[in-house]
C-alpha positions as CSV (number, residue, x, y, z in Angstrom):
1,M,20.0,24.7,-16.0
2,G,18.8,20.5,-16.4
3,Q,15.5,20.2,-14.4
4,R,17.2,16.8,-12.9
5,I,19.5,19.3,-11.2
6,R,17.0,22.0,-10.5
7,S,15.0,18.8,-8.6
8,A,18.3,17.8,-7.0
9,A,18.8,21.8,-5.5
10,A,15.1,22.3,-4.5
11,D,16.0,19.0,-2.4
12,R,18.7,20.1,-0.8
13,L,18.2,24.2,-0.6
14,G,14.3,22.7,1.1
15,L,12.6,24.3,-1.5
16,P,9.2,24.3,-2.7
17,K,9.3,22.2,-6.5
18,D,7.1,23.3,-7.6
19,A,8.5,27.2,-7.7
20,V,11.2,25.7,-8.8
21,L,10.0,23.6,-11.8
22,G,7.0,25.3,-12.6
23,E,5.4,22.5,-12.1
24,T,1.5,22.3,-12.0
25,V,-0.5,22.2,-8.6
26,I,-4.8,20.9,-7.9
27,T,-6.0,21.9,-5.5
28,M,-9.3,20.5,-4.6
29,E,-12.3,22.0,-2.1
30,G,-14.4,18.8,-2.1
31,A,-16.1,18.3,-5.5
32,R,-17.0,22.3,-6.3
33,T,-14.1,24.2,-6.4
34,M,-10.2,23.7,-8.0
35,V,-7.5,25.9,-7.6
36,I,-4.7,25.2,-10.8
37,E,-1.4,26.5,-10.5
38,N,0.9,27.2,-12.9
39,Y,-0.7,26.5,-15.8
40,R,0.1,28.1,-19.3
41,S,-3.2,28.6,-21.3
42,I,-6.4,27.7,-22.0
43,L,-7.5,25.2,-24.5
44,F,-11.1,24.9,-24.1
45,Y,-13.9,26.6,-22.0
46,G,-17.2,25.5,-21.8
47,D,-19.6,24.9,-19.1
48,G,-18.9,21.0,-19.7
49,C,-15.1,21.2,-19.7
50,L,-12.0,22.8,-19.2
51,K,-8.8,22.3,-20.9
52,L,-5.4,23.5,-20.2
53,L,-2.1,23.4,-20.9
54,T,0.5,23.4,-18.9
55,G,4.4,22.7,-19.4
56,D,4.0,18.9,-18.4
57,G,1.1,18.3,-21.0
58,K,-2.6,19.1,-20.8
59,I,-5.2,18.7,-17.9
60,S,-8.8,18.7,-18.3
61,V,-12.3,18.8,-16.3
62,E,-15.3,17.2,-16.9
63,G,-18.2,18.2,-14.7
64,K,-21.8,20.7,-14.6
65,G,-22.3,24.6,-14.4
66,L,-18.2,25.3,-14.5
67,G,-17.3,28.5,-14.2
68,I,-14.2,30.4,-14.2
69,E,-14.4,32.2,-11.3
70,Y,-10.9,34.2,-12.3
71,Y,-7.4,34.0,-13.7
72,D,-4.2,35.6,-14.6
73,G,-1.3,33.8,-15.5
74,E,-0.4,31.7,-13.2
75,S,-3.3,30.8,-11.3
76,M,-7.1,29.8,-11.8
77,K,-10.4,28.7,-9.7
78,V,-12.8,26.5,-11.5
79,T,-16.2,26.1,-9.2
80,G,-19.3,24.2,-10.4
81,R,-20.0,20.4,-10.5
82,I,-16.5,18.7,-10.8
83,C,-16.8,14.8,-11.9
84,R,-13.4,14.1,-13.4
85,V,-9.7,15.5,-13.7
86,E,-7.3,14.0,-16.5
87,L,-4.1,14.8,-16.3
88,E,-1.9,13.5,-20.2
89,E,1.8,13.9,-19.9
90,R,3.7,14.9,-22.5
91,Q,5.1,12.7,-25.2
92,G,8.8,13.1,-25.7
């Protein structure tokens, strides 16, 4: 089923699009905590940078003292001083 059809179905049924379409959800609590849901894999992790692959592209998080408090196949919690978040959409 195409993404357009799933999006329309989610709208009509009142379902959250992130669940139906598998879109990445980023929730920030100030500049010290971030929860990322529906990511695919960790591409790079260091105390100053985190790069993730998502269904739509990549997410880069830059900061100081970054740590991953927890992660599983669906979500992760990042802590530290978060200075920048960049979303890079997949081409094509």
